[in-house]
C-alpha positions as CSV (number, residue, x, y, z in Angstrom):
1,M,0.0,0.0,0.0
2,S,1.2,3.5,-0.8
3,R,2.2,5.9,1.9
4,T,-0.2,8.6,2.9
5,I,-0.5,11.5,0.4
6,W,-1.1,14.7,2.3
7,V,-3.2,17.2,0.4
8,G,-3.8,20.8,1.3
9,A,-6.9,22.9,0.7
10,V,-8.0,26.3,2.0
11,A,-11.2,26.5,4.1
12,Y,-12.6,29.6,2.5
13,D,-16.2,28.4,3.3
14,P,-17.8,25.8,5.5
15,K,-18.8,23.8,2.4
16,V,-15.1,23.0,1.9
17,V,-15.2,20.5,4.7
18,G,-18.0,18.5,3.0
19,I,-16.3,18.7,-0.4
20,W,-13.1,17.2,1.0
21,E,-14.8,14.6,3.1
22,G,-16.3,13.4,-0.2
23,M,-13.0,13.6,-2.0
24,R,-11.3,11.7,0.8
25,R,-14.0,9.0,0.8
26,Y,-13.5,8.5,-2.9
27,F,-9.7,8.2,-2.6
28,H,-10.0,5.7,0.2
29,E,-13.0,3.6,-0.7
30,E,-12.8,3.6,-4.5
31,A,-9.3,4.5,-5.6
32,H,-7.8,2.7,-2.6
33,L,-5.3,5.5,-2.1
34,P,-4.5,6.8,1.4
35,V,-5.1,10.5,1.0
36,E,-5.5,12.8,4.0
37,V,-6.5,16.4,3.9
38,V,-5.1,19.4,5.7
39,L,-7.3,22.6,5.8
40,F,-5.5,25.9,5.9
41,Q,-6.9,29.4,6.6
42,S,-4.9,31.1,3.9
43,Y,-3.1,30.3,0.6
44,E,0.1,31.8,2.0
45,A,0.1,29.2,4.8
46,Q,-0.7,26.4,2.3
47,V,2.1,27.4,-0.1
48,A,4.5,27.6,2.8
49,A,3.5,24.0,3.7
50,L,4.0,22.9,0.1
51,L,7.5,24.4,0.0
52,A,8.5,23.3,3.5
53,S,11.6,21.2,4.0
54,P,11.6,18.1,6.2
55,G,13.2,19.9,9.1
56,D,11.0,23.0,9.0
57,P,8.7,23.7,12.0
58,L,5.7,23.7,9.6
59,P,3.1,21.2,8.5
60,R,4.4,19.7,5.2
61,I,2.0,18.7,2.4
62,D,2.6,16.8,-0.8
63,I,0.0,18.4,-3.0
64,A,-1.9,21.7,-2.7
65,W,-5.2,22.7,-4.3
66,N,-4.1,26.1,-5.3
67,T,-5.7,29.2,-6.8
68,N,-4.0,30.5,-9.9
69,L,-2.1,33.0,-7.8
70,A,-1.0,30.4,-5.3
71,Y,0.1,28.1,-8.1
72,I,2.2,30.9,-9.6
73,Q,3.7,31.8,-6.2
74,A,4.6,28.1,-5.5
75,D,6.1,27.8,-9.0
76,A,8.2,31.0,-8.6
77,W,9.3,30.4,-5.0
78,S,10.4,26.8,-5.8
79,D,12.4,28.0,-8.8
80,Q,9.9,26.3,-11.1
81,R,10.4,22.9,-9.4
82,C,6.9,22.5,-8.1
83,R,4.8,20.5,-10.6
84,P,1.4,21.3,-11.9
85,V,-0.8,18.1,-11.6
86,A,-4.4,18.7,-12.7
87,M,-7.1,21.2,-13.0
88,R,-10.9,21.4,-13.4
89,D,-12.6,21.8,-16.8
90,T,-14.2,24.9,-15.2
91,D,-10.7,26.4,-14.5
92,V,-10.2,26.9,-18.2
93,G,-11.2,30.1,-19.9
94,W,-12.1,32.4,-17.0
95,T,-12.4,36.1,-17.8
96,T,-12.7,39.3,-15.9
97,K,-15.8,41.4,-16.5
98,I,-16.1,45.2,-16.0
99,V,-19.8,45.9,-15.4
100,A,-21.7,49.2,-14.9
101,V,-25.2,50.4,-14.4
102,T,-27.2,50.0,-17.6
103,G,-27.7,53.3,-19.3
104,G,-25.3,55.1,-17.0
105,P,-22.3,57.3,-17.8
106,V,-19.9,54.3,-18.2
107,A,-20.5,52.4,-21.4
108,T,-16.9,51.6,-22.4
109,V,-13.6,51.3,-20.6
110,A,-12.6,54.7,-22.1
111,D,-15.5,56.2,-20.0
112,L,-13.6,55.1,-16.8
113,R,-11.3,58.1,-17.1
114,N,-11.6,60.3,-14.0
115,R,-14.2,57.9,-12.6
116,T,-14.2,55.2,-9.8
117,L,-13.7,51.5,-10.4
118,A,-14.5,49.0,-7.6
119,L,-12.1,46.1,-7.2
120,G,-12.2,43.0,-5.1
121,S,-9.7,41.7,-2.6
122,R,-6.2,42.8,-3.5
123,D,-5.0,39.2,-3.8
124,S,-7.9,38.1,-6.1
125,G,-6.5,37.4,-9.6
126,H,-9.9,37.9,-11.3
127,A,-11.3,40.8,-9.3
128,A,-8.1,42.9,-8.6
129,I,-4.8,41.8,-10.0
130,L,-5.8,41.1,-13.6
131,P,-8.2,44.0,-14.0
132,V,-5.5,46.6,-13.1
133,Y,-3.0,44.8,-15.4
134,F,-5.5,44.5,-18.3
135,L,-6.5,48.1,-18.0
136,E,-2.9,49.2,-18.2
137,R,-2.7,47.5,-21.5
138,E,-5.7,49.5,-22.5
139,G,-3.8,52.7,-21.6
140,L,-5.6,53.3,-18.3
141,F,-3.5,53.4,-15.1
142,E,-4.8,53.2,-11.6
143,Q,-4.8,56.5,-9.7
144,K,-3.6,58.3,-12.8
145,D,-6.5,57.8,-15.2
146,Y,-9.1,56.3,-12.8
147,R,-9.7,56.0,-9.1
148,T,-10.2,52.7,-7.3
149,L,-12.5,51.6,-4.5
150,R,-11.0,48.4,-3.1
151,F,-12.8,45.8,-1.0
152,N,-10.0,43.9,0.7
153,S,-12.2,41.4,2.5
154,D,-11.0,37.8,3.2
155,V,-7.4,38.6,2.2
156,G,-5.5,35.4,2.1
157,K,-8.3,33.5,0.3
158,H,-7.5,35.0,-3.1
159,G,-11.0,36.0,-3.9
160,D,-12.5,32.5,-3.3
161,T,-15.2,33.6,-0.9
162,G,-16.9,35.9,-3.4
163,T,-17.5,38.4,-0.6
164,S,-15.4,41.2,-2.2
165,E,-17.2,40.7,-5.5
166,S,-20.5,41.1,-3.8
167,S,-19.2,44.4,-2.3
168,V,-18.2,45.5,-5.8
169,I,-21.7,45.0,-7.1
170,R,-23.3,46.8,-4.2
171,A,-20.9,49.7,-4.7
172,I,-22.0,50.0,-8.4
173,L,-25.7,49.8,-7.5
174,D,-25.5,52.4,-4.7
175,G,-23.4,54.8,-6.7
176,S,-20.2,54.5,-4.7
177,A,-18.4,53.3,-7.8
178,D,-19.1,54.0,-11.5
179,A,-18.1,50.4,-12.5
180,G,-16.6,47.3,-11.0
181,A,-14.5,44.3,-11.9
182,I,-15.6,40.7,-11.2
183,G,-14.8,37.2,-12.4
184,S,-16.9,35.7,-15.2
185,P,-18.3,32.9,-12.9
186,F,-19.7,35.5,-10.5
187,W,-21.2,37.5,-13.3
188,N,-22.8,34.4,-14.7
189,A,-24.3,33.6,-11.2
190,L,-25.6,37.2,-10.9
191,R,-27.7,36.7,-14.0
192,T,-28.7,33.1,-13.8
193,E,-29.7,33.3,-10.2
194,R,-31.2,36.7,-10.5
195,L,-29.2,38.2,-7.7
196,V,-29.6,41.7,-9.0
197,P,-32.7,43.1,-10.8
198,E,-32.8,41.9,-14.4
199,G,-31.1,44.4,-16.8
200,A,-29.8,46.6,-13.9
201,L,-26.1,46.0,-14.9
202,T,-24.4,45.8,-18.2
203,E,-21.0,44.2,-19.1
204,I,-19.0,46.9,-20.7
205,W,-15.7,45.0,-21.1
206,T,-14.3,41.5,-20.9
207,S,-10.7,40.4,-20.6
208,R,-8.7,37.8,-22.5
209,P,-9.3,34.3,-21.1
210,Y,-7.0,32.9,-18.4
211,N,-7.0,29.8,-16.2
212,H,-7.8,29.4,-12.5
213,C,-7.1,26.6,-9.9
214,M,-4.3,24.0,-10.1
215,F,-3.3,21.0,-8.1
216,T,0.4,21.6,-7.4
217,A,2.9,18.9,-6.2
218,R,5.9,19.7,-4.1
219,S,9.2,19.4,-6.0
220,D,10.5,16.3,-4.3
221,L,7.3,14.3,-4.3
222,D,7.9,10.7,-5.5
223,A,6.7,10.6,-9.1
224,S,4.9,7.3,-8.6
225,L,2.8,8.9,-5.8
226,E,1.9,11.9,-8.0
227,Q,0.9,9.5,-10.8
228,Q,-1.3,7.5,-8.4
229,F,-3.0,10.6,-7.3
230,T,-3.5,11.9,-10.8
231,E,-4.8,8.6,-12.1
232,A,-7.3,8.5,-9.2
233,L,-8.5,12.0,-10.0
234,F,-8.9,11.2,-13.7
235,G,-10.9,8.0,-12.6
236,M,-13.7,10.2,-11.3
237,S,-16.6,10.3,-13.8
238,Y,-19.6,12.7,-13.9
239,D,-21.6,9.8,-15.2
240,N,-21.1,7.9,-12.0
241,P,-23.9,8.7,-9.6
242,T,-21.5,8.3,-6.6
243,H,-18.9,10.6,-8.1
244,R,-21.2,13.3,-9.4
245,P,-22.2,15.0,-6.1
246,V,-18.5,15.4,-5.2
247,L,-17.6,16.8,-8.6
248,E,-20.6,19.1,-8.6
249,A,-19.7,20.4,-5.1
250,E,-16.2,21.2,-6.4
251,G,-17.7,22.9,-9.5
252,L,-16.6,20.6,-12.3
253,R,-17.6,17.8,-14.6
254,Q,-14.1,16.5,-15.5
255,W,-10.5,16.8,-14.3
256,L,-8.0,17.9,-16.9
257,A,-4.3,17.7,-17.4
258,P,-2.6,21.1,-16.8
259,Q,-3.0,23.8,-19.4
260,L,-0.2,26.2,-18.6
261,E,-0.2,28.8,-21.4
262,A,-3.1,30.8,-19.9
263,Y,-1.3,31.6,-16.7
264,A,1.3,33.8,-18.4
265,E,-0.5,37.1,-18.0
266,L,-1.3,36.6,-14.3
267,R,2.3,35.7,-13.8
268,E,3.4,39.0,-15.3
269,A,0.7,41.0,-13.5
270,S,1.6,39.3,-10.2
271,A,5.3,40.2,-10.6
272,Q,4.5,43.8,-11.5
273,Q,2.2,44.2,-8.5
274,G,4.6,42.6,-6.0
275,F,2.8,39.3,-5.4
276,L,5.9,37.2,-6.3
277,R,8.1,38.7,-3.6
278,R,8.6,35.8,-1.2
279,P,7.5,36.5,2.4
280,L,10.3,36.7,4.9
281,A,10.7,33.5,7.0
């Protein structure tokens, strides 16, 4: 029997406990792979555990379920030795949306000049880091061409909670901001679940697509253990009624091999904005 594989995840919401109980049950009972889960309160702590050496006074994990920012940080801080393992089908092709009140003064990104843009948590790739980066490529610079209203709630969770995106939407609706940046999944939920009055908001701009979460293995993890973990993941099927609730809870239909090209812009944006400076020990 394989040794235990320790997997890290961030408890950004109480539902995470149930999701990982389901995943652990699958690994143990169907894949016959001894996987145990460590829940962290921040991605910074999780990445530190992924990069920990055997003698460090830290918990040490083998594989981390990382946001795109956490994956990029782990990659950079390990000198590109950490290995991408797998991602969800729903991690492919995210975009950032800038939305504004329908019929209001902001109908294009050019209209943001001398106006206020609401942003989510500063460590959210989709609601803060990438919007600022993409707007610079449009010739609009924060605090020079437009003001920002930032909602730095749940810092350390990289925007996973959605709390800051909710604050962005409220700011647009109450007039505190002229427009706001949110991720495409949140924008889709607003419309499909009718979380705001129909037609109240309009998408005025959408970014180039990029990718989101990534299972990341520590650099010295035995390749055979990584392969067993990956094969077990890919053995989950949406058509299997036992697997489906777990997959749906984690927001996917299929696990995919890493698709790395669409992380390049977040890597550049994160470097420019100081997110790849490694914390002091």
